[in-house]
N, C-alpha and C positions, 0 to 999 in steps of 0.2 A: 373619147371624153374628157376622161381625167387624166392624168399625166404617171399614175402610177397603179389606175386603173386600167384594163384593157376590157371594155364593153362594145357588147351585139347587139341590138336589136336584130333577133335571130331572121324574125319573116316581117322586120321593115314597118314601116309605120299602121299600115294600117292592115296585117294581117295576125293569125295566133300569135298573145303574149307568151314571149319567152327570151329574156334577160342573160345573158351568158356573162358571166362578172370572171376576171383571170385576173390576179394581184400580176403585179412585172416582176415578179421574184420568187413568185409562186409555181409549180405544174397546177396543185390542186386549184379547183373552179366552183362556182355557183351559179345555180341556175334560179333563177325566179319565174315564176308558171312554166309547166312545159307543154303548150297548144304543140303543133306537128312541132319534129323537131328534126327534120327530112333534110333540112337541109346544113346541118352537124353533121360532120367525118364520124364514123368509129374512133377515131382517134379524139378528139373532141370530146366527146360523149364522155370515155373515158375517165377523163379529167373532172369531168363533176363529180364532187365529196357531197357537198350539200345540195338539197332541192328543197328553195323555199314557194311552199306554193300557197295563192292567194284563198282561192277559194277551187271546189272542184266541178264547177260546171267546164261543160265541153273543154271546148276552147283554148280550158286553162290546166289541164288535165290529159289530153289526148296523147300529146307526146310522154308520159309515162312507159307505155307497153315497149317503145322503142329505146330506153336509156335502162330498161327495165335488162331485157334482152341482150344486152353489149355486155351489164355486168355478170350473168348469170355464170358465166367461168373463172370468175376471178377473185372469189372469194373475198373481195373486199367488202366493207361497213357500207352501207347510203346512206347518209342523214337524210331526215325531212323533215319538215316543219307545215306546220298545217293547220288552220282552224278548226273549231269543236266533229268533230266525225272523220277527222282524216286518216283517225288510226283503221275507222270501217273501212273506209275508201281505198286506202294500200292491200291493208286484207284481203279488200272483196276483189281486186284487180288481180292480185297473188293465186288466189282460192278460181278464181275464174280459170287457171291451166295443172297440168299432172307435170308431177315433178318424181318419179318413181324412178328417174336415172340419177338424181342427183349423191353425191354426197352429202353426210350430216354437216350442218356450220357449211353449206355451200352459197347459201344465201343469206344475209342478215343487213338488216337494217335497224336505226334508229329512230323512232318516229316521236317530236315534242308536238303534243296538241297543245291549243294556246284556245281559250274560253274568252269570253267575252268579260266575266267577272275579272280577267287580269289573272289570272292561274293557269298555269304552264304543267302540263308533266308528261313524261318518256318512258318510253316505249319499245321491249327487244320484239321484233316478228325475223324469225329465223326457219328455214324449212327443217329442225331439227325437232319441232312440236306440231308442225302445222302451221306455221306464220303464226299463233294465238299469239297473245301481247301478254306478253310478262312487265309488268311493273317492274320502273329503274327505279333508283332514289337519287336522281341527278337532283333536284331538286329540293328533296329532302331537307337542307338548311337555308329555303328563300322563303324570306317570309308569305303570310298569303296575297294576291295579289286584291288588286284596286280595281272594281267595274272604272274600264273609259281608260286607265292607265297602261300606259306600257307596259312590255315584258320583254328583261333578257331572257335571248335562247342560251345555254352552257350549251352549247357545243362540246361531246365526248371525242371528236377524230380531227378538230380540226382547230389552229389556234393563228391561224392569217389574219381574219376579219373579228369584228361584232357586230351582230343582227338585234335589235331589237323585232319586236312586231304590236299591233296593237290592232283589235275590232272595229271593225265601219261596217257601217249598214250601205247596203246595198242590196235590200229586201231580204237576206240570209246575212250571215257574219261573215264576213273577209277582213284579210290584214294585209295590211299596211306595214310596208319593211323600212326599217334603217339602216344602213350598211357603215360601219367606220375602217379603217385602215388603223393600227394600231403608228404614234408619233413614231418620227425614225430621227437617229443623230445625223445629220450633212455636214459634208468636210464645205466651212466657209476658204475657197482659193485663196481668195486677197490672202488670210493669214495664215495656208498654208504656203508660199510663196515667201512669207519671211523669213521662214525659217530655213535651215543650214541643212535638215536633212531631207533626204530624197523622198518622194513617194513613192510607197510598197505595201508589202501586204501586210505591215504594222498596224496599216491605219483602218485596216479592218478589224485585226486583233481589236484597236480601240473604242470602234467602233461597237465592237461586241461586250467591251467590256463596260461600253457608257449605256448601253441598253437595258441592260443586267441592273443595271444600279453599282457595277461591284468594280471600281477605280483605283482600290488598293493598287500597289507594290508599280510594275514601269513595264515599259513593251518596246521591245528587240525590235531601232531602225537601223538594221546594217550593223550591228555590233554595236552600236551606240544605245546606251539605257536612258526612256526616256518618260520621268515622272508621267504617270497613266492622267493620273488629276490634271496635272498643271498643265499637261498637255490638251487634254481634252478643254478644259477653259479654256483655250488660245483657239484653237481650231474646229472645235463641232461644235455645232448650232442646233436647236432642238426644231423639226416641221412638224408641223400639227398633221397629223393623218386626211388623209382625202374623205370625205364622209356625202353620200346620197342617199336620197328617198325613189322607194317606188311606190305608185300611188294603181292603181288601176279597180274600174267599178265599184263609186259609191254615190252617192247624193250627195250634193251640194249644202250641205244642211250646219249651222252654229255646233254642234254636240260632235258632227262628222272633222271639222274644222283643229275644236279644239281639241280632240285627241292625236292628229296629226302636230299639232302644238307642240304638244307631250312627250312626242317622239324621241326628243334630242334638245340639246344645244343648239344654236343655230348661229350661224348661219353654216347651208350647209354648201358643198361644192357646185352641186347638181340635183336635180329634181326629175326624175321617170314619170312622166304623167299622162296618164289616159285623157286623147281627147273624143269620146266616141260621135260630140258635131260641134259645126261647127256655133256662129255664138247665137242665128237667125232660128235654128232650132232647138231652141233652148226646151221650150213644151215636151220636143220630144224626148232631150235628156231627163226632165224630170219626170217625164213617164215610165222610163226606162230605167229609172235609178244612177246614172248614169255623167259623166262632165261634158260641159265643154271647152271649145278652144281658152274663152276668154276664163273662162274658169280655172282652170290649169293654169292660166297664168295670175288670178288674184289670188291660190295655194303658194303660186314658187314666192311670189310678193312677201306673199304671210309670212313664210318662213327664210326669211333671206335669201332666199338659192340666188347664187352666181350664174347657172347656166340654167334653160330649163327646155326638156325636151318631151314633145309629145309623141303617142305612138296610140293603137288602139284605135285609129278612127274608121268611122262605120263604112262599111260597103255600099252606105249607100248614097256612097261622095263617088260610087265607077271607077273609083283609083285615083281621083283628079287630087293632088294633095296639096296643094298649089296653094289655094285658099283654106285649111286650115294649120297649116304652116303659114300661111303670112300675118293671118289673127293673131295665133296665138304669141310668135316675135313681136309683132305691133303691141298689145298692150303688155306684153312684158318689159318690153322697153320703156313704155310710155307711165307702167305706175313704179318701175324704178325710181321715179324724181317727184311719188306722191306722200306730200305728209303725212303721219298714224294716221289723222284726222281724216284726209280723202283716202286714204284705202278703207278703212274701217269705213265710211260711207260707201264706196265701192262694193262691200265685201257685203253689207246688209242687203243690200237691193239684189243682191243673189242668192241671198239663202231660203230655201224651200222651206 
């Protein structure tokens, strides 16, 4: 779906929500939602170091046990993000088992809990003390949250990507997520061809210098000392990190959309959005606090998404995915060409 991120909907368009995200330059992965994980190998599961949970309805959290199972022997910390109650949910899962054969510190979790007031807290859960939540000072210096505003998650074990979350309404608190990769310094092939120096490891050295903002000194290009700052200005270009938003299980309301719009600077490269119902079943979507294909396309247009990927299609359609896919694609294409007034009018007609 994106060039720098390998993104997979593990269970397809109509299975349990579970989005597997692997940066191309890293072995560590992010999992958003933990529906059934039977299609992932143990090796793939072990790459997951961050789990972002939208809420703990059965189809979004049942896979946690399998993720837990493969982590037991490895003494690695798993970070978990979720809405109010996620600490109790995780602890409840852990306390459902007997752990007398573990050595101290064998199972470790850092759990971030984000509430509707925009406050974030982090806790450590470990088998050393029966998984009693111990508060961490991760957010000690972070200003108090504001209701309805997005909160940046301060990951302690991974710096490969940035995650923000905001609470939306599904009858319960549900988190919508924004994920972004850092900007990168890429080589202009045209500029490189003009140099009289052959490509080599020195390019990577230069990129590392540029990435840290320290371009003092020189780089060694096959014995030739080249000024790093001058060279960077000639051949390196800053490329904006790719970013996407993940939305599942929310009612199409003005307040929810405002919260989504506050997640990030737009546009984004991809919106991964639930489309539980086709447009003709809008009333069913309202009654279940879900979205339709058309509403997903409206959100994509509102945030300026370059691509739209629907998922979480209801099983009432018997596995027939052609109609929802076509509806979402056609609406998304059409809405890209509407002016702002036309888009706002279309949005207003759909609000609950």
